[in-house]
Each structure stands twice: as C-alpha cells, then as structure tokens.
Biopython code that builds the backbone (N, CA, C, O; Angstrom):
import numpy as np
from Bio.PDB.StructureBuilder import StructureBuilder

atoms = [
    (1, "MET", "N", (0.856, -1.228, -0.034)),
    (1, "MET", "CA", (-0.032, 0.039, -0.104)),
    (1, "MET", "C", (0.978, 1.314, 0.091)),
    (1, "MET", "O", (0.845, 2.214, -0.738)),
    (2, "ALA", "N", (1.697, 1.433, 0.822)),
    (2, "ALA", "CA", (2.737, 2.421, 0.920)),
    (2, "ALA", "C", (3.522, 2.568, -0.434)),
    (2, "ALA", "O", (3.785, 3.672, -0.911)),
    (3, "ALA", "N", (3.890, 1.329, -1.043)),
    (3, "ALA", "CA", (4.608, 1.512, -2.412)),
    (3, "ALA", "C", (3.854, 2.202, -3.348)),
    (3, "ALA", "O", (4.330, 3.027, -4.129)),
    (4, "ALA", "N", (2.513, 1.835, -3.277)),
    (4, "ALA", "CA", (1.656, 2.361, -4.445)),
    (4, "ALA", "C", (1.443, 3.967, -4.032)),
    (4, "ALA", "O", (1.200, 4.768, -4.935)),
    (5, "GLU", "N", (1.534, 4.381, -2.764)),
    (5, "GLU", "CA", (1.316, 5.859, -2.635)),
    (5, "GLU", "C", (2.446, 6.628, -3.033)),
    (5, "GLU", "O", (2.405, 7.752, -3.533)),
    (6, "ILE", "N", (3.517, 5.910, -2.763)),
    (6, "ILE", "CA", (4.904, 6.492, -3.091)),
    (6, "ILE", "C", (5.023, 6.696, -4.721)),
    (6, "ILE", "O", (5.493, 7.726, -5.204)),
    (7, "HIS", "N", (4.569, 5.652, -5.471)),
    (7, "HIS", "CA", (4.542, 5.631, -6.783)),
    (7, "HIS", "C", (3.568, 6.837, -7.342)),
    (7, "HIS", "O", (3.992, 7.649, -8.166)),
    (8, "LYS", "N", (2.368, 6.879, -6.876)),
    (8, "LYS", "CA", (1.346, 7.898, -7.204)),
    (8, "LYS", "C", (2.120, 9.381, -6.908)),
    (8, "LYS", "O", (2.082, 10.281, -7.747)),
    (9, "ALA", "N", (2.767, 9.511, -5.719)),
    (9, "ALA", "CA", (3.247, 10.656, -5.289)),
    (9, "ALA", "C", (4.344, 11.211, -6.403)),
    (9, "ALA", "O", (4.350, 12.363, -6.835)),
    (10, "GLY", "N", (5.241, 10.195, -6.771)),
    (10, "GLY", "CA", (6.100, 10.486, -7.754)),
    (10, "GLY", "C", (5.601, 10.840, -9.218)),
    (10, "GLY", "O", (6.322, 11.446, -10.010)),
    (11, "ALA", "N", (4.379, 10.439, -9.508)),
    (11, "ALA", "CA", (3.792, 10.426, -10.813)),
    (11, "ALA", "C", (3.146, 11.983, -10.802)),
    (11, "ALA", "O", (3.162, 12.673, -11.821)),
    (12, "ARG", "N", (2.636, 12.405, -9.665)),
    (12, "ARG", "CA", (2.170, 13.661, -9.714)),
    (12, "ARG", "C", (2.917, 15.077, -9.964)),
    (12, "ARG", "O", (4.045, 15.028, -10.452)),
    (13, "GLU", "N", (2.448, 16.115, -9.709)),
    (13, "GLU", "CA", (3.325, 17.344, -9.951)),
    (13, "GLU", "C", (4.219, 17.408, -8.764)),
    (13, "GLU", "O", (4.270, 16.472, -7.966)),
    (14, "SER", "N", (4.852, 18.380, -8.642)),
    (14, "SER", "CA", (5.777, 18.702, -7.676)),
    (14, "SER", "C", (5.396, 18.609, -6.201)),
    (14, "SER", "O", (6.199, 18.255, -5.338)),
    (15, "SER", "N", (4.157, 18.937, -5.962)),
    (15, "SER", "CA", (3.632, 19.005, -4.432)),
    (15, "SER", "C", (3.726, 17.520, -4.004)),
    (15, "SER", "O", (4.113, 17.330, -2.851)),
    (16, "GLY", "N", (3.416, 16.396, -4.794)),
    (16, "GLY", "CA", (3.478, 15.015, -4.220)),
    (16, "GLY", "C", (4.954, 14.529, -3.999)),
    (16, "GLY", "O", (5.221, 13.689, -3.140)),
    (17, "THR", "N", (5.891, 15.091, -4.807)),
    (17, "THR", "CA", (7.373, 14.690, -4.440)),
    (17, "THR", "C", (7.627, 15.418, -3.171)),
    (17, "THR", "O", (8.229, 14.767, -2.317)),
    (18, "LYS", "N", (7.276, 16.693, -2.859)),
    (18, "LYS", "CA", (7.503, 17.485, -1.661)),
    (18, "LYS", "C", (6.982, 16.636, -0.501)),
    (18, "LYS", "O", (7.691, 16.364, 0.468)),
    (19, "PHE", "N", (5.678, 16.215, -0.640)),
    (19, "PHE", "CA", (5.067, 15.406, 0.449)),
    (19, "PHE", "C", (5.866, 14.245, 0.769)),
    (19, "PHE", "O", (6.143, 14.054, 1.953)),
    (20, "LEU", "N", (6.302, 13.391, -0.171)),
    (20, "LEU", "CA", (7.214, 12.252, -0.143)),
    (20, "LEU", "C", (8.455, 12.610, 0.625)),
    (20, "LEU", "O", (8.671, 11.953, 1.643)),
    (21, "PHE", "N", (9.254, 13.501, 0.308)),
    (21, "PHE", "CA", (10.512, 13.803, 0.897)),
    (21, "PHE", "C", (10.255, 14.450, 2.193)),
    (21, "PHE", "O", (11.128, 14.359, 3.056)),
    (22, "GLY", "N", (9.258, 15.039, 2.420)),
    (22, "GLY", "CA", (8.901, 15.581, 3.743)),
    (22, "GLY", "C", (8.563, 14.444, 4.760)),
    (22, "GLY", "O", (8.971, 14.536, 5.918)),
    (23, "ALA", "N", (7.857, 13.422, 4.366)),
    (23, "ALA", "CA", (7.709, 12.162, 5.139)),
    (23, "ALA", "C", (8.939, 11.330, 5.417)),
    (23, "ALA", "O", (9.062, 10.706, 6.471)),
    (24, "MET", "N", (9.972, 11.329, 4.329)),
    (24, "MET", "CA", (11.132, 10.820, 4.602)),
    (24, "MET", "C", (12.040, 11.479, 5.514)),
    (24, "MET", "O", (12.829, 10.813, 6.185)),
    (25, "GLY", "N", (11.985, 12.746, 5.588)),
    (25, "GLY", "CA", (12.711, 13.633, 6.339)),
    (25, "GLY", "C", (12.228, 13.507, 7.927)),
    (25, "GLY", "O", (13.037, 13.558, 8.853)),
    (26, "ILE", "N", (10.943, 13.355, 8.092)),
    (26, "ILE", "CA", (10.477, 12.911, 9.454)),
    (26, "ILE", "C", (10.812, 11.831, 9.933)),
    (26, "ILE", "O", (11.241, 11.805, 11.087)),
    (27, "GLY", "N", (10.705, 10.647, 9.166)),
    (27, "GLY", "CA", (11.202, 9.426, 9.647)),
    (27, "GLY", "C", (12.737, 9.347, 9.736)),
    (27, "GLY", "O", (13.193, 8.502, 10.507)),
    (28, "ALA", "N", (13.643, 10.172, 9.000)),
    (28, "ALA", "CA", (14.935, 10.229, 9.515)),
    (28, "ALA", "C", (15.368, 10.901, 10.536)),
    (28, "ALA", "O", (16.385, 10.557, 11.139)),
    (29, "GLY", "N", (14.579, 12.059, 10.900)),
    (29, "GLY", "CA", (14.815, 12.795, 12.081)),
    (29, "GLY", "C", (14.474, 11.999, 13.316)),
    (29, "GLY", "O", (15.255, 11.948, 14.266)),
    (30, "MET", "N", (13.309, 11.377, 13.309)),
    (30, "MET", "CA", (13.066, 10.434, 14.332)),
    (30, "MET", "C", (13.824, 9.468, 14.704)),
    (30, "MET", "O", (13.978, 9.157, 15.885)),
    (31, "GLN", "N", (14.573, 8.689, 13.380)),
    (31, "GLN", "CA", (15.508, 7.766, 13.700)),
    (31, "GLN", "C", (16.871, 8.339, 14.196)),
    (31, "GLN", "O", (17.592, 7.677, 14.942)),
    (32, "THR", "N", (17.196, 9.550, 13.776)),
    (32, "THR", "CA", (18.390, 10.077, 14.465)),
    (32, "THR", "C", (18.165, 10.445, 15.934)),
    (32, "THR", "O", (19.140, 10.330, 16.676)),
    (33, "LEU", "N", (17.064, 10.853, 16.426)),
    (33, "LEU", "CA", (16.621, 11.045, 17.714)),
    (33, "LEU", "C", (16.817, 9.671, 18.533)),
    (33, "LEU", "O", (17.384, 9.700, 19.626)),
    (34, "VAL", "N", (16.398, 8.620, 18.052)),
    (34, "VAL", "CA", (16.317, 7.287, 18.762)),
    (34, "VAL", "C", (17.973, 7.040, 18.848)),
    (34, "VAL", "O", (18.559, 6.883, 19.919)),
    (35, "GLN", "N", (18.526, 7.033, 17.735)),
    (35, "GLN", "CA", (19.962, 6.610, 17.682)),
    (35, "GLN", "C", (20.753, 7.353, 18.672)),
    (35, "GLN", "O", (21.645, 6.772, 19.291)),
    (36, "LEU", "N", (20.465, 8.725, 18.886)),
    (36, "LEU", "CA", (21.211, 9.477, 19.820)),
    (36, "LEU", "C", (20.701, 9.373, 21.337)),
    (36, "LEU", "O", (21.231, 10.021, 22.239)),
    (37, "SER", "N", (19.639, 8.513, 21.533)),
    (37, "SER", "CA", (19.139, 8.316, 22.705)),
    (37, "SER", "C", (18.467, 9.575, 23.380)),
    (37, "SER", "O", (18.420, 9.719, 24.601)),
    (38, "LEU", "N", (17.979, 10.425, 22.516)),
    (38, "LEU", "CA", (17.282, 11.445, 22.738)),
    (38, "LEU", "C", (15.750, 11.251, 22.772)),
    (38, "LEU", "O", (14.998, 12.065, 23.308)),
    (39, "PHE", "N", (15.379, 10.233, 22.224)),
    (39, "PHE", "CA", (14.046, 10.017, 22.039)),
    (39, "PHE", "C", (13.799, 8.256, 22.157)),
    (39, "PHE", "O", (14.435, 7.474, 21.450)),
    (40, "ALA", "N", (12.877, 7.859, 23.065)),
    (40, "ALA", "CA", (12.851, 6.351, 23.337)),
    (40, "ALA", "C", (11.868, 5.920, 22.468)),
    (40, "ALA", "O", (10.785, 6.504, 22.489)),
    (41, "SER", "N", (12.096, 4.777, 21.522)),
    (41, "SER", "CA", (11.244, 4.229, 20.626)),
    (41, "SER", "C", (10.132, 3.321, 21.449)),
    (41, "SER", "O", (9.047, 2.973, 20.985)),
    (42, "ALA", "N", (10.611, 3.025, 22.714)),
    (42, "ALA", "CA", (9.558, 1.939, 23.556)),
    (42, "ALA", "C", (10.079, 2.432, 24.997)),
    (42, "ALA", "O", (11.178, 2.945, 25.208)),
    (43, "TRP", "N", (9.003, 2.158, 26.014)),
    (43, "TRP", "CA", (9.225, 2.462, 27.376)),
    (43, "TRP", "C", (8.661, 1.172, 27.902)),
    (43, "TRP", "O", (7.620, 0.716, 27.429)),
    (44, "GLU", "N", (9.351, 0.543, 28.915)),
    (44, "GLU", "CA", (8.724, -0.555, 29.866)),
    (44, "GLU", "C", (9.116, -0.200, 31.240)),
    (44, "GLU", "O", (10.144, 0.443, 31.453)),
    (45, "LYS", "N", (8.264, -0.633, 32.261)),
    (45, "LYS", "CA", (8.496, -0.598, 33.515)),
    (45, "LYS", "C", (7.893, -1.619, 34.225)),
    (45, "LYS", "O", (6.789, -1.890, 33.753)),
    (46, "PHE", "N", (8.212, -2.304, 35.207)),
    (46, "PHE", "CA", (7.743, -3.628, 35.978)),
    (46, "PHE", "C", (7.324, -3.049, 37.334)),
    (46, "PHE", "O", (8.137, -2.558, 38.118)),
    (47, "VAL", "N", (6.000, -3.136, 37.566)),
    (47, "VAL", "CA", (5.420, -2.536, 38.857)),
    (47, "VAL", "C", (5.153, -3.701, 39.723)),
    (47, "VAL", "O", (4.361, -4.572, 39.361)),
    (48, "HIS", "N", (5.865, -3.764, 41.006)),
    (48, "HIS", "CA", (5.823, -5.000, 41.767)),
    (48, "HIS", "C", (4.677, -4.752, 42.588)),
    (48, "HIS", "O", (4.423, -3.599, 42.934)),
    (49, "PHE", "N", (3.809, -5.920, 43.007)),
    (49, "PHE", "CA", (2.652, -5.894, 43.873)),
    (49, "PHE", "C", (3.195, -6.363, 45.224)),
    (49, "PHE", "O", (4.256, -6.983, 45.299)),
    (50, "LYS", "N", (2.492, -6.073, 46.227)),
    (50, "LYS", "CA", (2.780, -6.231, 47.604)),
    (50, "LYS", "C", (2.903, -7.880, 47.760)),
    (50, "LYS", "O", (2.202, -8.676, 47.136)),
    (51, "THR", "N", (3.874, -8.209, 48.660)),
    (51, "THR", "CA", (4.011, -9.680, 48.937)),
    (51, "THR", "C", (2.937, -10.049, 50.009)),
    (51, "THR", "O", (2.630, -9.397, 51.007)),
    (52, "SER", "N", (2.433, -11.247, 49.576)),
    (52, "SER", "CA", (1.275, -11.753, 50.767)),
    (52, "SER", "C", (1.476, -13.133, 50.791)),
    (52, "SER", "O", (2.016, -13.766, 49.885)),
    (53, "ALA", "N", (0.988, -13.651, 51.953)),
    (53, "ALA", "CA", (1.029, -15.236, 52.301)),
    (53, "ALA", "C", (-0.347, -15.717, 52.114)),
    (53, "ALA", "O", (-1.341, -15.083, 52.468)),
    (54, "ILE", "N", (-0.360, -16.939, 51.507)),
    (54, "ILE", "CA", (-1.533, -17.880, 51.232)),
    (54, "ILE", "C", (-1.694, -19.020, 52.178)),
    (54, "ILE", "O", (-0.731, -19.781, 52.267)),
    (55, "ASN", "N", (-2.652, -19.243, 52.833)),
    (55, "ASN", "CA", (-2.765, -20.391, 53.620)),
    (55, "ASN", "C", (-3.155, -21.599, 52.976)),
    (55, "ASN", "O", (-4.241, -21.602, 52.395)),
    (56, "LEU", "N", (-2.478, -22.589, 52.981)),
    (56, "LEU", "CA", (-2.633, -23.906, 52.061)),
    (56, "LEU", "C", (-3.235, -24.930, 53.157)),
    (56, "LEU", "O", (-3.498, -24.707, 54.339)),
    (57, "ALA", "N", (-3.375, -26.132, 52.401)),
    (57, "ALA", "CA", (-3.873, -27.146, 53.508)),
    (57, "ALA", "C", (-2.931, -27.353, 54.635)),
    (57, "ALA", "O", (-1.710, -27.378, 54.481)),
    (58, "GLY", "N", (-3.571, -27.510, 55.840)),
    (58, "GLY", "CA", (-2.909, -27.742, 57.015)),
    (58, "GLY", "C", (-2.100, -26.517, 57.603)),
    (58, "GLY", "O", (-2.687, -25.448, 57.775)),
    (59, "ALA", "N", (-0.950, -26.636, 57.871)),
    (59, "ALA", "CA", (-0.084, -25.421, 58.438)),
    (59, "ALA", "C", (0.849, -25.017, 57.288)),
    (59, "ALA", "O", (1.792, -24.263, 57.531)),
    (60, "TRP", "N", (0.645, -25.454, 56.123)),
    (60, "TRP", "CA", (1.268, -24.794, 54.954)),
    (60, "TRP", "C", (1.025, -23.553, 54.607)),
    (60, "TRP", "O", (-0.167, -23.248, 54.611)),
    (61, "LYS", "N", (1.892, -22.613, 54.261)),
    (61, "LYS", "CA", (1.815, -21.276, 53.885)),
    (61, "LYS", "C", (2.696, -21.040, 52.878)),
    (61, "LYS", "O", (3.818, -21.542, 52.941)),
    (62, "ALA", "N", (2.310, -20.220, 51.773)),
    (62, "ALA", "CA", (3.032, -19.897, 50.744)),
    (62, "ALA", "C", (3.168, -18.430, 50.590)),
    (62, "ALA", "O", (2.128, -17.773, 50.613)),
    (63, "LYS", "N", (4.259, -17.847, 50.443)),
    (63, "LYS", "CA", (4.580, -16.390, 50.266)),
    (63, "LYS", "C", (4.459, -16.085, 48.496)),
    (63, "LYS", "O", (5.120, -16.671, 47.638)),
    (64, "VAL", "N", (3.672, -15.264, 48.316)),
    (64, "VAL", "CA", (3.425, -15.094, 46.714)),
    (64, "VAL", "C", (3.879, -13.602, 46.618)),
    (64, "VAL", "O", (3.789, -12.826, 47.569)),
    (65, "ALA", "N", (4.393, -13.251, 45.342)),
    (65, "ALA", "CA", (4.460, -11.860, 44.961)),
    (65, "ALA", "C", (4.242, -11.828, 43.547)),
    (65, "ALA", "O", (4.195, -12.875, 42.901)),
    (66, "GLY", "N", (4.115, -10.778, 43.054)),
    (66, "GLY", "CA", (3.690, -10.683, 41.660)),
    (66, "GLY", "C", (4.026, -9.216, 41.169)),
    (66, "GLY", "O", (4.696, -8.376, 41.770)),
    (67, "GLY", "N", (3.346, -9.089, 39.818)),
    (67, "GLY", "CA", (3.687, -7.505, 39.433)),
    (67, "GLY", "C", (3.037, -7.548, 37.922)),
    (67, "GLY", "O", (2.535, -8.535, 37.384)),
    (68, "MET", "N", (3.165, -6.293, 37.402)),
    (68, "MET", "CA", (2.686, -6.144, 36.074)),
    (68, "MET", "C", (3.690, -5.300, 35.233)),
    (68, "MET", "O", (4.444, -4.496, 35.780)),
    (69, "LEU", "N", (3.679, -5.488, 33.997)),
    (69, "LEU", "CA", (4.652, -5.015, 33.080)),
    (69, "LEU", "C", (3.821, -4.026, 32.266)),
    (69, "LEU", "O", (2.858, -4.316, 31.555)),
    (70, "LEU", "N", (4.410, -2.647, 32.508)),
    (70, "LEU", "CA", (3.508, -1.508, 31.727)),
    (70, "LEU", "C", (4.661, -1.198, 30.797)),
    (70, "LEU", "O", (5.856, -1.125, 31.080)),
    (71, "SER", "N", (3.992, -1.010, 29.494)),
    (71, "SER", "CA", (4.861, -0.541, 28.427)),
    (71, "SER", "C", (4.084, 0.283, 27.268)),
    (71, "SER", "O", (2.885, 0.146, 27.027)),
    (72, "SER", "N", (4.852, 1.050, 26.677)),
    (72, "SER", "CA", (4.304, 1.877, 25.532)),
    (72, "SER", "C", (4.141, 1.089, 24.189)),
    (72, "SER", "O", (4.874, 0.114, 24.024)),
    (73, "PRO", "N", (3.321, 1.400, 23.302)),
    (73, "PRO", "CA", (3.422, 0.596, 22.005)),
    (73, "PRO", "C", (4.813, 0.929, 21.394)),
    (73, "PRO", "O", (5.333, 2.030, 21.578)),
    (74, "ALA", "N", (5.335, 0.056, 20.742)),
    (74, "ALA", "CA", (6.564, 0.041, 20.155)),
    (74, "ALA", "C", (6.327, 1.043, 18.902)),
    (74, "ALA", "O", (5.354, 0.989, 18.151)),
    (75, "SER", "N", (7.254, 1.842, 18.829)),
    (75, "SER", "CA", (7.128, 2.927, 17.730)),
    (75, "SER", "C", (8.474, 2.900, 16.946)),
    (75, "SER", "O", (9.525, 3.172, 17.526)),
    (76, "ALA", "N", (8.440, 2.589, 15.700)),
    (76, "ALA", "CA", (9.593, 2.459, 14.959)),
    (76, "ALA", "C", (9.420, 3.887, 14.005)),
    (76, "ALA", "O", (8.299, 4.261, 13.661)),
    (77, "PRO", "N", (10.544, 4.560, 13.661)),
    (77, "PRO", "CA", (10.494, 5.813, 12.772)),
    (77, "PRO", "C", (10.074, 5.466, 11.559)),
    (77, "PRO", "O", (9.196, 6.176, 11.068)),
    (78, "PRO", "N", (10.538, 4.405, 10.840)),
    (78, "PRO", "CA", (9.977, 4.072, 9.279)),
    (78, "PRO", "C", (8.318, 3.882, 9.361)),
    (78, "PRO", "O", (7.559, 4.271, 8.473)),
    (79, "THR", "N", (7.949, 3.299, 10.430)),
    (79, "THR", "CA", (6.498, 3.283, 10.609)),
    (79, "THR", "C", (5.692, 4.570, 10.421)),
    (79, "THR", "O", (4.702, 4.727, 9.706)),
    (80, "TRP", "N", (6.333, 5.494, 11.231)),
    (80, "TRP", "CA", (5.733, 6.745, 11.340)),
    (80, "TRP", "C", (5.755, 7.528, 9.785)),
    (80, "TRP", "O", (4.860, 8.238, 9.328)),
    (81, "ALA", "N", (6.986, 7.188, 9.167)),
    (81, "ALA", "CA", (7.050, 7.866, 7.816)),
    (81, "ALA", "C", (5.925, 7.125, 6.831)),
    (81, "ALA", "O", (5.339, 7.797, 5.983)),
    (82, "TRP", "N", (5.668, 5.753, 6.989)),
    (82, "TRP", "CA", (4.735, 5.156, 6.179)),
    (82, "TRP", "C", (3.548, 5.748, 6.448)),
    (82, "TRP", "O", (2.905, 6.206, 5.503)),
    (83, "GLY", "N", (3.045, 5.844, 7.784)),
    (83, "GLY", "CA", (1.745, 6.340, 7.907)),
    (83, "GLY", "C", (1.566, 7.750, 7.555)),
    (83, "GLY", "O", (0.429, 8.124, 7.268)),
    (84, "TYR", "N", (2.545, 8.588, 7.541)),
    (84, "TYR", "CA", (2.473, 9.851, 6.947)),
    (84, "TYR", "C", (2.279, 10.017, 5.545)),
    (84, "TYR", "O", (1.571, 10.885, 5.035)),
    (85, "ILE", "N", (2.997, 9.073, 4.892)),
    (85, "ILE", "CA", (2.895, 8.932, 3.451)),
    (85, "ILE", "C", (1.476, 8.602, 3.059)),
    (85, "ILE", "O", (0.802, 9.365, 2.367)),
    (86, "ILE", "N", (1.015, 7.379, 3.546)),
    (86, "ILE", "CA", (-0.418, 6.751, 3.051)),
    (86, "ILE", "C", (-1.412, 7.630, 3.656)),
    (86, "ILE", "O", (-2.435, 7.747, 2.981)),
    (87, "GLY", "N", (-1.377, 8.297, 4.787)),
    (87, "GLY", "CA", (-2.502, 9.141, 5.178)),
    (87, "GLY", "C", (-3.392, 8.232, 6.310)),
    (87, "GLY", "O", (-3.214, 7.054, 6.619)),
    (88, "PRO", "N", (-4.395, 9.169, 6.812)),
    (88, "PRO", "CA", (-5.266, 8.465, 7.900)),
    (88, "PRO", "C", (-6.196, 7.482, 7.284)),
    (88, "PRO", "O", (-6.498, 6.438, 7.862)),
    (89, "LYS", "N", (-6.674, 7.829, 6.054)),
    (89, "LYS", "CA", (-7.638, 7.115, 5.384)),
    (89, "LYS", "C", (-7.191, 5.752, 5.186)),
    (89, "LYS", "O", (-7.862, 4.802, 5.588)),
    (90, "LEU", "N", (-6.061, 5.613, 4.571)),
    (90, "LEU", "CA", (-5.637, 4.256, 4.306)),
    (90, "LEU", "C", (-5.064, 3.580, 5.311)),
    (90, "LEU", "O", (-5.202, 2.357, 5.340)),
    (91, "GLY", "N", (-4.327, 4.242, 6.304)),
    (91, "GLY", "CA", (-3.905, 3.684, 7.532)),
    (91, "GLY", "C", (-4.703, 3.098, 8.605)),
    (91, "GLY", "O", (-4.268, 2.289, 9.425)),
    (92, "ALA", "N", (-5.892, 3.548, 8.553)),
    (92, "ALA", "CA", (-6.884, 3.079, 9.565)),
    (92, "ALA", "C", (-7.538, 1.781, 9.082)),
    (92, "ALA", "O", (-8.391, 1.225, 9.774)),
]
sb = StructureBuilder()
sb.init_structure("model")
sb.init_model(0)
sb.init_chain("A")
sb.init_seg("    ")
for serial, (resi, resn, name, xyz) in enumerate(atoms, 1):
    if name == "N":
        sb.init_residue(resn, " ", resi, " ")
    sb.init_atom(name, np.array(xyz, "f"), 0.0, 1.0, " ", f" {name:<3s}", serial, name[0])
structure = sb.get_structure()
C-alpha cells in the first residue's frame, strides 16, 4: 500500500514529491533522535505488587509476589513515515 502511494506521489506534480520527501525527512529525524538516545522508541516498567501469604492445606503457607509490566506501544520511525505517506484514510 505504501509503495503504491509513493509511486502515485512521484507521478504527480511537484507537490507529491515534496510530500514524499517531507515524510522521509520526518522518519530520518526520528531515527536520528532514537540513535542519539534523545527519544525512546519504547518504554517499559515493571510494577511490583505487595508480597502476601496464602494459607494452604494444614499448616502450610506460601509467600507469593507478582507484578505487572507496563509498556508503551513500540514505535519505529519508518512506520511513522509510512503512516504519514499513506495518510489516515488508508492507515485506518
């Protein structure tokens, strides 16, 4: 789908080409920020739950602990550029 939009943009007048190179520039800029560690492409944090005891059969007890992984959706700069090229209509 993105390849078809790139081909159409190249076949149109100069405004399509400006749009295409603008999208490539945004993707390249984001990739540069990721490589320089100024922008995180993904975020993760593990949240620990309180440790508690469970009474089992007889005098047996078990200590249990757990947690939950919180994370952002993974974001790749080329994906942002493709989404910019094909637009919200085709991207949805």
